[in-house]
C-alpha positions in Angstrom: -82.0 10.4 0.9 -80.7 7.0 -0.3 -80.5 3.6 1.2 -77.0 3.1 -0.1 -74.4 5.5 -1.4 -71.6 3.9 -3.4 -68.4 5.9 -3.8 -66.6 5.0 -7.0 -67.9 3.4 -10.2 -65.0 1.2 -10.8 -65.1 -2.6 -11.1 -66.5 -3.1 -7.6 -68.8 -0.1 -7.6 -70.5 -1.1 -10.8 -71.3 -4.5 -9.4 -72.7 -3.1 -6.2 -74.9 -0.7 -8.1 -76.3 -3.6 -10.2 -76.9 -6.0 -7.4 -78.3 -3.6 -4.7 -80.7 -1.9 -7.2 -82.2 -5.2 -8.1 -84.6 -4.6 -5.3 -86.9 -1.9 -6.7 -87.6 -0.7 -3.2 -84.0 0.1 -2.5 -82.7 3.5 -3.6 -79.0 3.7 -4.6 -76.7 6.6 -5.5 -73.5 5.8 -7.4 -70.9 8.6 -7.4 -67.9 8.7 -9.9 -65.2 11.3 -10.0 -64.6 10.7 -13.7 -66.8 11.0 -16.8 -69.0 8.6 -18.6 -67.3 5.9 -20.7 -68.2 7.4 -24.1 -64.8 7.4 -25.8 -64.7 4.8 -28.7 -61.1 3.9 -27.8 -62.4 2.5 -24.5 -64.6 0.0 -26.3 -62.2 -0.9 -29.2 -59.8 -3.3 -27.4 -56.7 -2.2 -29.2 -57.6 1.3 -28.4 -56.1 0.8 -25.0 -52.8 1.9 -26.6 -54.4 5.3 -27.4 -55.8 5.7 -23.9 -52.3 6.0 -22.3 -52.1 9.7 -22.8 -55.8 10.6 -22.1 -55.6 12.4 -18.8 -59.4 13.0 -18.6 -60.1 9.3 -17.9 -57.0 8.5 -15.8 -55.9 9.5 -12.3 -52.3 9.6 -13.6 -50.7 8.9 -10.3 -47.0 8.9 -9.6 -45.3 7.2 -6.7 -42.9 8.9 -4.4 -39.2 8.3 -5.4 -38.6 4.5 -5.0 -35.3 3.9 -3.2 -34.6 0.5 -4.7 -35.4 1.6 -8.2 -32.9 4.4 -8.7 -35.2 6.8 -6.9 -37.5 6.9 -9.9 -41.1 8.0 -9.6 -43.2 5.3 -11.2 -46.3 6.1 -13.1 -49.5 4.4 -11.9 -52.4 4.7 -14.3 -55.8 4.1 -12.8 -59.1 4.5 -14.4 -61.1 7.7 -13.7 -64.2 6.9 -15.7 -67.3 4.7 -15.4 -65.8 1.2 -15.2 -62.7 2.4 -13.5 -59.5 0.5 -14.5 -61.6 -2.1 -16.2 -62.2 0.6 -18.9 -58.5 1.0 -19.6 -56.9 -2.3 -18.8 -55.7 -5.1 -21.1 -58.8 -7.2 -20.3 -57.0 -10.4 -19.2 -59.4 -12.5 -17.2 -57.5 -14.2 -14.4 -58.6 -15.3 -11.0 -55.4 -16.5 -9.4 -54.8 -19.9 -7.8 -57.2 -21.5 -5.3 -54.5 -21.4 -2.6 -54.5 -17.6 -2.8 -58.0 -17.5 -1.3 -57.3 -20.2 1.2 -54.4 -18.0 2.4 -56.8 -15.2 2.9 -59.0 -17.4 5.1 -56.0 -18.6 7.0 -55.1 -15.0 7.7 -58.4 -14.3 9.3 -60.6 -13.5 6.3 -63.3 -15.9 7.3 -65.7 -16.8 4.4 -63.2 -16.0 1.7 -61.6 -19.4 1.0 -61.6 -20.8 -2.5 -64.6 -23.0 -2.1 -66.5 -20.0 -0.7 -65.6 -17.5 -3.4 -65.8 -19.8 -6.5 -69.6 -19.4 -6.7 -69.2 -15.6 -7.0 -66.7 -15.9 -9.8 -69.2 -18.2 -11.5 -72.1 -15.9 -10.8 -70.3 -12.9 -12.4 -69.1 -14.8 -15.5 -70.6 -15.4 -18.9 -67.9 -17.5 -20.5 -68.2 -18.0 -24.3 -67.1 -21.6 -23.9 -70.1 -22.5 -21.7 -70.5 -23.5 -18.1 -68.7 -26.2 -16.2 -67.5 -26.9 -12.6 -65.3 -23.8 -12.6 -67.0 -21.4 -15.0 -70.3 -19.6 -15.3 -72.2 -18.8 -18.5 -75.1 -16.7 -17.3 -73.5 -13.7 -15.5 -73.2 -10.1 -16.7 -69.4 -10.2 -17.4 -68.6 -11.6 -20.8 -65.4 -13.7 -21.0 -64.3 -14.6 -24.5 -61.5 -16.1 -26.6 -59.7 -13.5 -28.7 -61.0 -13.0 -32.2 -57.6 -12.0 -33.6 -54.0 -12.9 -32.6 -50.6 -11.9 -34.0 -48.3 -14.7 -35.4 -45.7 -13.6 -32.8 -48.1 -14.6 -30.0 -48.1 -18.1 -31.3 -44.3 -18.0 -31.4 -44.3 -17.1 -27.7 -46.5 -20.0 -26.8 -44.3 -22.4 -28.8 -41.2 -20.9 -27.1 -42.7 -21.5 -23.7 -43.3 -25.1 -24.5 -39.6 -25.4 -25.6 -38.5 -24.4 -22.1 -40.8 -26.9 -20.4 -44.0 -25.1 -19.8 -47.2 -26.9 -20.8 -49.7 -25.5 -23.2 -52.6 -24.3 -21.2 -55.9 -23.4 -22.8 -57.5 -22.2 -19.6 -55.5 -20.4 -16.9 -58.6 -20.4 -14.7 -59.1 -24.1 -15.1 -57.8 -27.0 -13.0 -54.2 -25.9 -13.5 -52.9 -22.4 -13.8 -49.3 -23.2 -14.9 -48.3 -23.1 -18.5 -48.5 -20.8 -21.5 -51.3 -20.0 -23.9 -53.7 -17.3 -25.0 -55.5 -15.2 -22.4 -59.3 -15.2 -22.3 -60.5 -11.6 -22.2 -63.4 -9.6 -20.8 -64.9 -8.9 -24.3 -68.4 -9.2 -25.8 -68.5 -9.7 -29.5 -65.0 -8.3 -30.0 -65.6 -5.2 -27.8 -64.4 -4.4 -24.3 -66.7 -5.7 -21.6 -65.7 -3.4 -18.8 -67.5 -3.5 -15.4 -69.6 -0.5 -16.7 -70.6 -2.3 -19.9 -71.4 -5.5 -18.0 -73.1 -4.1 -14.9 -74.1 -0.4 -15.5 -75.2 -0.1 -19.1 -78.0 -2.6 -18.8 -79.5 -0.9 -15.7 -78.8 2.8 -16.3 -82.5 3.5 -16.5 -83.6 1.8 -13.3 -85.7 4.5 -11.5 -84.2 3.6 -8.1 -80.6 4.1 -9.3 -78.9 7.5 -9.7 -75.5 7.6 -11.4 -73.6 10.9 -11.0 -70.3 11.4 -12.9 -67.9 14.2 -12.3 -68.5 13.9 -8.6 -65.4 14.1 -6.3 -66.2 12.9 -2.8 -64.6 15.2 -0.3 -65.4 13.3 2.9 -67.7 10.7 4.4 -70.1 12.3 6.9 -69.9 10.5 10.2 -72.3 11.4 13.1 -72.2 9.7 16.5 -69.9 7.0 15.2 -72.0 6.2 12.1 -71.5 7.0 8.4 -74.6 8.8 7.4 -73.7 10.4 4.0 -71.1 12.1 1.9 -70.0 15.6 1.0 -68.9 15.9 -2.6 -68.1 18.5 -5.3 -70.1 18.4 -8.6 -70.1 20.9 -11.4 -68.2 23.4 -9.3 -70.7 23.3 -6.4 -70.7 21.6 -3.0 -73.3 18.9 -2.5 -74.3 16.3 0.1 -76.2 13.1 0.0 -77.5 11.0 3.0 -77.6 7.3 3.4 -80.2 5.5 5.6 -78.5 2.2 5.6 -74.8 2.2 4.5 -72.1 4.1 2.7 -70.0 1.8 0.5 -66.5 2.9 -0.4 -65.2 1.5 -3.7 -62.4 3.9 -4.6 -59.6 1.3 -5.0 -56.3 0.7 -3.3 -55.3 4.4 -3.5 -58.5 6.4 -3.2 -60.2 4.3 -0.5 -57.6 4.7 2.2 -57.1 8.4 1.2 -60.8 9.1 1.6 -61.0 7.2 5.0 -58.2 9.4 6.3 -59.7 12.6 4.9 -62.9 11.6 6.8 -61.1 11.1 10.1 -60.4 7.4 10.0 -56.8 6.4 10.0 -53.5 6.7 11.9 -54.2 9.4 14.5 -50.8 11.0 14.3 -51.0 11.4 10.5 -54.5 12.8 10.7 -53.5 15.4 13.3 -50.5 16.4 11.3 -52.9 17.4 8.5 -55.3 19.1 10.8 -58.0 16.4 10.5 -60.1 15.5 13.5 -59.6 11.9 14.6 -62.9 10.0 14.6 -61.4 6.5 14.6 -57.8 5.8 15.2 -57.0 3.1 12.6 -53.3 2.7 12.3 -53.4 0.2 9.4 -55.4 2.4 7.0 -53.1 2.9 4.0 -50.6 0.2 5.2 -50.0 -3.2 3.7 -49.7 -1.8 0.1 -48.7 -4.5 -2.4 -48.2 -4.5 -6.1 -46.7 -6.7 -8.8 -43.5 -5.2 -10.1 -42.8 -6.0 -13.8 -39.7 -6.1 -16.0 -40.0 -5.8 -19.8 -37.5 -7.6 -22.1 -37.6 -6.1 -25.6 -36.2 -7.5 -28.9 -36.2 -6.0 -32.4 -38.3 -7.9 -35.0 -36.9 -8.5 -38.5 -40.4 -8.8 -40.0 -43.0 -6.0 -40.2 -45.7 -8.0 -38.6 -45.8 -6.3 -35.2 -48.3 -3.7 -34.0 -45.7 -1.0 -33.9 -46.4 0.4 -37.3 -49.9 -1.1 -38.0 -52.1 1.2 -40.1 -54.5 2.9 -37.7 -56.9 3.7 -40.5 -57.1 0.1 -41.7 -57.4 -1.2 -38.1 -60.3 1.2 -37.4 -62.0 0.4 -40.7 -61.8 -3.4 -40.1 -63.0 -3.0 -36.5 -65.8 -0.5 -36.8 -67.1 -1.4 -40.3 -66.5 -5.1 -40.4 -68.1 -6.2 -37.2 -65.4 -5.8 -34.7 -62.8 -7.9 -36.6 -59.1 -7.7 -37.2 -56.3 -6.3 -35.0 -58.7 -3.7 -33.4 -60.2 -6.6 -31.4 -56.8 -7.6 -30.0 -56.1 -6.8 -26.3 -52.4 -6.5 -27.4 -51.3 -8.7 -24.5 -52.7 -11.7 -26.3 -50.5 -14.5 -24.9 -48.9 -15.2 -21.6 -48.4 -17.8 -18.9 -47.5 -18.8 -15.4 -44.3 -20.5 -14.2 -42.5 -21.5 -11.0 -39.1 -20.1 -10.4 -36.4 -21.8 -8.3 -37.5 -19.5 -5.5 -41.1 -20.6 -5.4 -42.3 -21.4 -1.9 -44.9 -24.0 -2.9 -46.6 -25.6 -5.9 -48.2 -22.3 -7.1 -46.7 -20.2 -9.9 -44.7 -17.2 -8.7 -44.0 -15.6 -12.2 -46.5 -14.4 -14.7 -45.8 -13.4 -18.4 -47.7 -11.1 -20.7 -46.4 -11.2 -24.3 -46.8 -8.1 -26.5 -46.3 -8.2 -30.3 -45.0 -4.6 -30.2 -42.3 -2.6 -28.4 -43.5 -1.4 -25.0 -41.3 1.1 -23.1 -42.6 3.2 -20.2 -46.1 1.9 -20.5 -46.2 2.8 -24.2 -45.5 6.5 -23.5 -42.1 6.2 -25.1 -42.4 5.2 -28.8 -39.4 3.4 -30.2 -38.4 3.3 -33.9 -38.8 0.1 -36.0 -40.5 -3.1 -35.0 -40.2 -5.4 -32.0 -41.8 -7.5 -29.3 -41.9 -7.5 -25.6 -42.1 -10.0 -22.8 -43.5 -8.7 -19.5 -42.5 -10.8 -16.5 -43.8 -10.0 -12.9 -43.1 -11.7 -9.6 -46.5 -12.7 -8.2 -45.7 -13.0 -4.5 -43.8 -10.0 -3.3 -42.8 -9.7 0.3 -42.3 -5.9 0.2 -45.0 -3.7 1.7 -45.6 -0.1 1.1 -48.2 2.5 2.1 -50.6 5.2 1.0 -50.3 8.4 3.0 -51.8 11.8 2.8 -49.9 14.5 1.0 -52.5 17.1 2.0 -55.9 17.5 3.6 -57.2 18.8 0.2 -59.3 16.1 -1.4 -58.2 17.3 -4.8 -54.5 16.5 -4.0 -53.1 13.1 -4.9 -52.2 10.8 -2.1 -48.6 10.0 -1.4 -47.8 6.5 -2.8 -44.8 4.8 -1.3 -44.8 1.4 -3.0 -41.5 0.3 -1.4 -40.7 -2.1 -4.3 -37.9 -4.5 -3.6 -37.9 -3.2 0.0 -38.1 -6.6 1.9 -35.2 -7.0 4.3 -34.1 -10.4 2.9 -33.8 -9.2 -0.7 -36.0 -12.0 -1.8 -38.1 -9.8 -4.2 -35.0 -8.6 -6.1 -33.7 -12.2 -6.5 -37.2 -13.2 -7.9 -37.1 -10.3 -10.3 -33.7 -11.4 -11.6 -35.3 -14.8 -12.2 -38.1 -13.1 -14.2 -35.5 -11.4 -16.4 -33.5 -14.6 -16.9 -36.6 -16.7 -17.9 -37.7 -13.9 -20.3 -34.3 -13.9 -22.0 -34.5 -17.7 -22.3 -37.9 -17.5 -23.8 -36.8 -15.1 -26.5 -33.8 -17.2 -27.3 -35.9 -20.2 -28.4 -36.2 -21.5 -31.9 -39.8 -20.3 -32.6 -38.4 -16.7 -32.6 -35.5 -17.5 -35.0 -37.4 -16.2 -38.0 -38.2 -12.9 -36.2 -35.2 -12.2 -33.9 -33.3 -9.0 -34.3 -31.0 -7.2 -31.9 -31.9 -6.9 -28.2 -33.3 -3.5 -27.1 -33.8 -3.8 -23.3 -31.5 -4.9 -21.9 -29.1 -3.9 -24.6 -27.0 -7.1 -24.2 -28.3 -10.6 -24.0 -25.4 -11.9 -21.9 -25.7 -9.8 -18.7 -24.7 -11.5 -15.4 -26.8 -11.2 -12.3 -25.2 -7.8 -11.3 -26.1 -6.5 -14.8 -29.6 -7.7 -14.5 -30.0 -6.1 -11.1 -28.9 -2.8 -12.6 -31.4 -3.3 -15.5 -34.2 -4.0 -13.1 -33.5 -1.0 -11.0 -33.4 1.2 -14.1 -36.4 -0.2 -16.0 -38.9 -2.1 -13.8 -42.4 -0.7 -13.6 -45.8 -1.5 -12.1 -48.1 -4.0 -13.9 -51.1 -2.2 -12.4 -52.2 -4.5 -9.5 -52.1 -2.4 -6.2 -54.1 -4.0 -3.4 -54.2 -4.4 0.4 -54.4 -0.9 1.9 -57.7 -1.5 3.7 -56.9 -5.1 4.7 -59.7 -7.4 5.8 -59.2 -9.8 8.7 -60.4 -10.9 12.1 -57.7 -9.3 14.2 -58.1 -5.9 15.9 -55.7 -4.2 13.5 -57.5 -5.2 10.3 -59.1 -2.1 8.7 -62.3 -4.0 7.8 -63.7 -7.2 9.2 -64.5 -10.3 7.0 -67.9 -8.7 6.2 -65.9 -5.7 4.9 -67.3 -3.4 7.7 -64.9 -0.6 8.7 -63.8 -1.2 12.3 -64.7 1.7 14.6 -67.4 3.2 12.4 -70.9 1.8 11.8 -72.7 1.9 8.5 -69.5 2.0 6.4 -67.9 -0.7 4.3 -64.9 -0.8 2.0 -65.4 -3.0 -1.1 -62.6 -3.1 -3.6 -59.1 -4.5 -4.1 -57.8 -2.6 -1.1 -59.4 -5.2 1.2 -57.3 -8.1 -0.1 -55.0 -9.3 2.7 -52.4 -10.4 0.1 -52.0 -10.2 -3.6 -53.4 -13.0 -5.6 -51.3 -14.8 -8.2 -52.4 -12.9 -11.3 -54.4 -9.9 -12.6 -56.6 -8.3 -10.0 -59.7 -7.3 -12.0 -61.7 -10.5 -11.9 -61.1 -11.0 -8.1 -62.2 -7.4 -7.5 -65.5 -8.1 -9.3 -65.8 -11.3 -7.2 -65.3 -9.4 -4.0 -68.2 -7.0 -4.9 -70.4 -9.9 -5.9 -70.0 -11.5 -2.5 -70.2 -8.2 -0.7 -73.6 -7.5 -2.2 -74.8 -10.7 -0.6 -73.2 -9.8 2.7 -75.0 -6.4 2.6 -78.3 -8.0 1.8 -77.9 -10.8 4.4 -77.7 -13.5 1.9 -74.2 -14.8 2.7 -72.5 -16.0 5.9 
């Protein structure tokens, strides 16, 4: 018997385990389907390139065929390991714009405006630059400047300034717009995942049990209240009971799937799979949003990219010289934020990640030679997809219908064309003159809009930011209320990126950690 059971040791679950177990009289169980985060490539930042093919720590999801993307099935990597996706991501620390959170509050997420969430961002953060009005310096999550950067990243920043973007030293400062180097979730040149920040320091707390390799099969609900979980561990069935609450932190895919497997979701869909309906919640799995990304690739005439870097030397410098050299790079070293001609307000609607290497199909397709890549994603998509059940078997993957570019007005496609055009403009600037070889993707640098549309449909991919499938709000259709309590069931909350009403303008890891920080206070009665 536990006070709290946390399902999922990703970015949110690690925070909850840390905060709730601070009280020695509170007994907490943390269940994670994946293994411990033992692999050295997790902790060496540049090792993320080697994690792409490691199925043991990745859910390896694929979407259903996407109608607007040539019916391709897109690969969605998600972390299946302590730390979740914070153990396999590119470590960029981005919060989004203040208006993103004010939008949440305006949509009925009372208590989640910018002024109300900023203290939780600061509480989580240990920024190497020190504390100020917008940053914390005492939290568990280390946020650092990169120790090593490639010369091509500097060229990208200069190119951004040539097209009118200001140099920005802090994308989480007073202004998000501009180009610069990303700050990263690293401690002393090593990845600082949510597991490193929040779990490793407390793994020996006597009131916290961490169980890996535990696949939760359903949430146990009795008389309208969540009282425990059934899970599989080591080939055996197990059950745990919660006296206070069950906290679901499975992420934008697994959380709605598990709700539906437990009888909470659209009644017709549950019945179709032979699942008893305990709470008819039509919006579970709906409102799926993600940032679609288009990569523009150029050959490099100098052998300074990471494409053919010596793995032996990189590892030697990193492991034997105090986490120095290219091994400490997050690869996506530089980037920026811009407003397109379609922007609805003063906020950025395009984000860039620059890679001093050729990145095709998430790095799964290795190209010959040397090159560099500009990622560009549209930050404010209007398209909405859904997560649905493919089976009542908890071991089966959910059906992911992202519905990219599916908005009726075609706005998202127009915005993606803007992303491709600005990327092309960036790579044409003088700072790249000394490095510029032939174009790779697209194969021509003079494509018209129709050509760019075909390029986007053939090559666009996720940039790993799915949210929204257990939307919070004050209306009757919201899956969770502003305290993240599941409507229709007592003793159950969802705490992860799935509760975001709308996507924020940037990477989603830091906001997910913030959500869990605030949720821990809501659970303990310390926040309104």
